[in-house]
C-alpha positions, 0 to 999 in steps of 0.5 A, a space after each residue: 793272178 794273171 794279166 788280162 789282154 784288153 780289147 779297146 773297142 770290142 766289149 765282148 772280147 775285152 778282159 778286165 781286172 776281176 775277170 776269171 780266166 780258165 785255161 781251156 783246151 784249143 784244137 790240140 788240147 793245149 791250155 798254156 804256152 810259153 812263147 818267145 818272139 824271134 826275128 825272121 825274114 818276114 818280121 817276127 815269128 812265135 816259138 812256143 812250148 805248149 802244155 796240155 793235160 793227158 787226162 781231160 776229165 776235169 774239163 769234161 766235168 766243167 763242160 756243162 758248167 761252161 755251156 750253161 754259163 755261156 747260154 744263160 749269162 746274158 739273159 739271167 735274172 739279177 737274182 740268179 747266182 752261179 755256184 762260184 758267185 755264191 762261193 765268192 760272196 761267202 769268201 768275201 764275208 768270211 775274210 772281211 769278218 777277219 779284217 782281211 781286205 778282199 774288196 775290189 778297188 774302186 778304180 780300174 784304169 786302162 791305158 794304151 801305148 801310142 805309136 810315139 811311145 806316149 801312154 794315154 788313159 782310155 775308157 773301157 769299151 764296156 762302160 756299164 757299171 760292173 757288179 763285182 759279185 758277178 765276175 765274167 768267166 772266159 775260156 781260152 789259152 793262157 801264155 807266158 814268155 819273157 820277151 812277150 810280156 814286155 811288148 804290147 805288140 807281141 801280146 796283142 798279136 799273140 792274143 789274136 792268133 792263138 786266142 790268148 786271154 791272159 799272160 802269167 809269168 809264174 805258171 811255167 814253174 808249176 807246170 814243170 812240177 806237174 810234169 815232174 810228178 807225172 800228174 795227168 789231169 790239171 786245170 789252170 784258173 787265174 784271176 785278172 789283176 792287171 794288164 801285164 802279167 798279174 804281178 804289177 797291180 797288187 791292190 787287185 790281187 786279193 779279190 782276183 785270187 778269190 774269184 779264181 778260187 771260187 770257180 775252182 771250188 765249183 769244179 772241185 764240188 763236181 768231182 765224184 
């Protein structure tokens, strides 16, 4: 799971628990970056080590899915389900039948850190009741970095500059294994469990993981 980057005023840019994040190639085809903030004469600058698949075949398979979702999601009828939503529903029913709790928690509190250090709870910009059988899917960069994850200012700044949608502190080890085994094609799909790095809010992890797995299954079914 990953930690989403919330937007406190724009519902379209807001990332919430339960959303699906797909690491999507930027202009240089990077999908994941490890960032560190270093002090400079102008304040801070970001130093990065970025990763990209050598073979973009999986993204070519996903592109029609992405385009269809972005074009139809806002106007589709309530009865229409995307493939991953059907997989999510099936997965939840299966796990619940085996007494495994994978339902989303009833609360999704959002907090903001004020300039004086005070932590204040705020409302989500998208106040409408959510249908958790229809998770939002977002496409953009995923990032990590030790001194980034603990600093809200760095995370917000990096999100605005590089279209980073979520942070994850554990993928770098996976990517090291991918490179070590010379795997040329890969895709990173994460479910948002909190607003940090995916490790703090364990109550959301089962549902968020299932959301990500459902979208991954959709891609797998497209492989010839």
